[in-house]
N, C-alpha and C positions, 0 to 999 in steps of 0.2 A: 349450599342449596337447601331450601326449606323442605320440610317433610311433606310427603304426599298424603292427601286426605282420602283419595279414592283408591279402590283396589282395581288393579289392572287384570283383565282377562288373560289367561294363558294364551300364548301365540298359537297353540294347537287347538284351541277351543273353537267350537261352532255353536250356532244358536240351537242345534238339535241334540246336544249332548244330554244323555239321559232320557231322550224321547224314544218311545217304543217304535220299532221299525215299521209296524203296520199303521202307525199314526202319522207317518211322513209321506209326502208325495214323492213320486219317482224323481222329480227334479231336485227336491231337497236331499234325497238320498245321494244322488249323483254329485251334488256340490259338496256335501259333507265328506264323502269318501275321497273325492279328488283333493280336497284340502288336506285331509289327514295323510294321504299318500305322498303329496308334495312335501309336507312337513317332515315326514319320516325320511324321505329321500334327501332333503336338505340337511338333516341332522343325523345321518348315519355315523356311527361311532366306531372307534377302534375296538377290538375285542378287549375283554377285561385283562387278558394276559398281555396284550400289546401295550395297554396303558400302564400296567404295572411295570413292564419292562422299561418304558420310557422314564418313569420316575426313578426306578432303581439304577438307572444308568448314570445317576448323578449322586455319588456318595458325598457325604458331608465331612469336612475336615475340622470344623469347629462348630460350637453351639451357636445357632442363629439368635439366641436370646441374650446371652451374655458375652459371646465372642471367645469363650475359652476353647482351647484345643484339647482339653482333658476330657475326651468323650470315649464312649465304648458302645459296641453294638448291643442292641436290646431286643433282638428278635425281629418279628414282622407283625404288622397289624392284620386284621381279619381278611384284608384283601390281598395280602402278600407283599405289601410295601414295607421296605426296610425301616427299622426304628433305631434310634440311638438314645442314650441317656448321658447327660452332662454331669460329670463328677464334681463340678464347681457349684452349679446352681441347683442340681438335682432334678432338672426338668427333662422330659423326653421330647423327641421331635422326629420328624420324617423328612424326606427330600423336599416335600412341599412347604414345610414350615418356613415362614418368612418370605415366600415367593408369591407371585401373582396367582398361584394355584392353591394357596392356603385356603382351606374350607371350600374348595371349588365344588360346584354341583353340576357343571356342564363338562362334557368330555374334552380331552385334549384335541380331538379331531375338530371340534367346533372352533377352537383357537387357531388351528391350521387354516381352516376355511376363512376365518375372520382376517387373518394376516394376508392371505392371498388376495382377498377383495380389497383390503386396505391399500395394497401397492398398486392402486389404480386411481382414476379420477372420479370414482363413484362416491357420492355423498353418503354420510352416515345415515341419513333418512332413507336413501335409496337402498342401502344394504339392509336396513331394518325391514323395509317393505319386502324386499326380495327374499330375505331369509326367514320371514315370518317370526320376528323376534319381538319381545316386549320392548316398549319404548324406553325402558329404564336400562336395558342391557348394554346397548352399543356405546352410549356416552360413558358408561362406567368402564367398559373394556378399553375404550380409547384412552381414558385417564390412566389405566394400568399400563397400557402400551407406552405412553409418554414417560412413565416412571422407569420402565425397562430401558428406554432409549436415552435417558439422561446421561450426558457425558459421551455419547457415541461419536461426537465430532472432536472431542478432546484428543489432542495428539496428532490430528490430521494436519500435515504440513505439505503445502504445494511448492513445487520448485520448477526451475527451467523457465519456460514462457508462461507467465501467469497473467490472466486477465481479471480485472475486477470492475464492479459497477454496483450501484445502489438501486434497489427496487423499492418504490414507495407504494404503500397500501393504506387505504383509508381506515381510520379507527371507527369504532361503532358510532352511529349517528347520535346516540344518547350522550356520548362522551365528548362530542365536539366542542371546541372553544370558539365562541362567536366574537365578532368585532363589537366595538362599543355601541354601534347602531343596530346590532342584532343580526347583521348580515353574516354569511358564512365566509370564513377565511379562504383565500385562494392560493394557488401555488403550493410550494413545498413547505407548508406551515406545520405546526405541531399537531395538526389534525391528520397527518400522514405518518404511518409507521415506516421507519427506514430499515431496510433489510440489506445487509452487506453480503454480496455474492462474489465468490472467487472460484476460478477453475484453472487447471493447467493442461498442458498438452498430452498428459497421460490419462486423461479422463477423470481425474479427481476433482471434487468440488466441495465447497462448504457454504452454509447458509446461516448467518448469524444475526440476531436482533441488534439494531444499532440506534436505539432510541427513537425520538420523534423528530421529523423535519430534517433539514439538511445537516449532515454530520459535522461535528467539530473535529479538529485534529486529534483530540484526546479520545473521542468516541471511535474514530476511524482506526486509531492504533489499537484500542481495546478489542475491536471486532476483527480486524485483519491481521494484526501483528503476530499472534501466536500461530497463524496458519500459512505464513509465507517464509520460505527459506531465505537466508541471507545470500546476497549476490545474484538473485534471480532477475529476470527481465520482467518489468511490470508494464503491461499495456493497459491504459486507462483513459478516461476522459480528462478534462482539465479541472476536475474538482480539486480545489485548493487543499482540502483536508488530506488528500493523498500524499502530499509532500512529506508529511511526517514519516510515512512508510519508506519512502525513497531514502530519506536521510538516515534513519535509524537502522535500516536493514541493508544499506549500501546497494540499493537496487539500481539497475539500469532502467531509466524511465523513458517510455515511449508514450507520449500523450497525444490525444486526438481531440479535435473540435467536435463535440457531441452533435451540434447542429449540422455540421457538414457531413459527417458519416451517416447520419440518420437518413439522408437522401440517397445513399448508395444502395444498389441491390444487395440482398443478403450475402451473395457469394463474394462480393467485393468489400464487405464491411469488415475491417480488421478486428472488431470486437464481436463478431458474429456468434462465437461460442458462448460468451457470457450473456449476450443479448438473448440467445435461445433459452438459456436457463431462466432469465428474467420472465420471458413469455410463459414457459412451462410452469414456473412457480405461481404466476398470476392465475393461470388456468386451474391449477391445483387448489389454491386458496379460494377462488371463486366457486369451485364445486362444493366447498364447505363454508359458504359466505356468512352463515350465521354463527360461526365459531366465536368463542369467547377470546377476545384479543389478549387476555392475560395468559392464554395457553399458546401464544405464538411460538415460544421456544420449542414446545413439544411438536407442533406441526412442522417446524423447520427441521428438527431432528428426523422426523418421519420422512420428509422430502429428501433429506440427505441420503437416507437408506435407499429410497427409490431411485435416486440418480447415480448412485455409485455401485461398484462391483460388490457382489456378483450380479450379472445381468438377469439371470433366470429368477423369476419370482419365487419358485419353490425353494431355491437355494437361499434367497433372502429370508423366507419364512423360517427355514431351519436355523439360520444364524441368529434370528431374533429369539426363537424358542431356547436355543442354547444359551444366549445371553441372559434370558429370564431365569434360567436355572443356575447359572454360574455367578451372576451378579444379583443376588436376590433382593427384591424390594416387594413390599406388599401394600395393599390398600383394600380395606373392607368396604362393602357396599354401604354399610351403616355410616362409616366415616365420610364416604364420598357424598352421599345424599344428606347427611346430617339428620338422620331420622332415628326415632326410638323403635325398638322391636315391638310390633303389635300385630294383631290379626288383621287390622285395617290397612296397614301400609307395608306389610312384608312382601318383598318381590316374589314373583312367581317364576322368573327366569333371570338369572344373574350370576 
């Protein structure tokens, strides 16, 4: 993303900041105080002691810079956060080093609130407006969340009665491939992103990118193969690409005519569980309809977290924060936006 040329106002700012109280109308005073009050309510933080306790609860076993396990304690920083020094590379670090909290300026409680809102169908723009945040913050945080969730579906294997289906979602209009006469392609063309969806009777589910257009056998195997246990029963439509799964995993195949079952009431549809997930995924993606299609894997990882245990959103948020500290990855604001530090384009909230 190119650098920003204009400076954004702080989300807590009002038109009357710095104006003397006696120079404002009663209405201006009321609006200003109301805005500030709501901003403070939305951004209430953990106490300093609580935030330090959160970070100190994740001791480091190796250097986040060189990977050496030859480390030793090096006291605490001015806030009370633990420090270590690496005997191999000589550099010091804290629990935040190399995580999404490295160099953080916003409190952990803001991330808790962000995660709770993210596990819904509210758009990023909606969260930005509701939380009175800078327009640079939420896209950046979402990118960091995708980093944390990378690999969250690895190792998920469904078994027993497994249902699968493909969901097709349009690519960005600017990236569409047109026919020779300039008309738009129809049907399941390369202008549709294919998403492989699978679920089992235990409530587990996976959502995996599967290229563009109708899947080939190779693409179906790459998407579904790692996530279905051998010997399971596979309920699916008559998509030919599914045959590779049946053959290689020794599955019992139960195939249905998609056109015939689409006319059945939901309660009688044998693929109703995977169809329900297709519907919910479309609803979720539509709520973020302007998303960069290159980020589809991240959105699908997020949706996987939303659809799988634990059911409670607060428990989900706790698991994601725990993953962020135990599987550290980091992304700087500067790297995300590709900007140079300056007084003109330095973020005010990020």
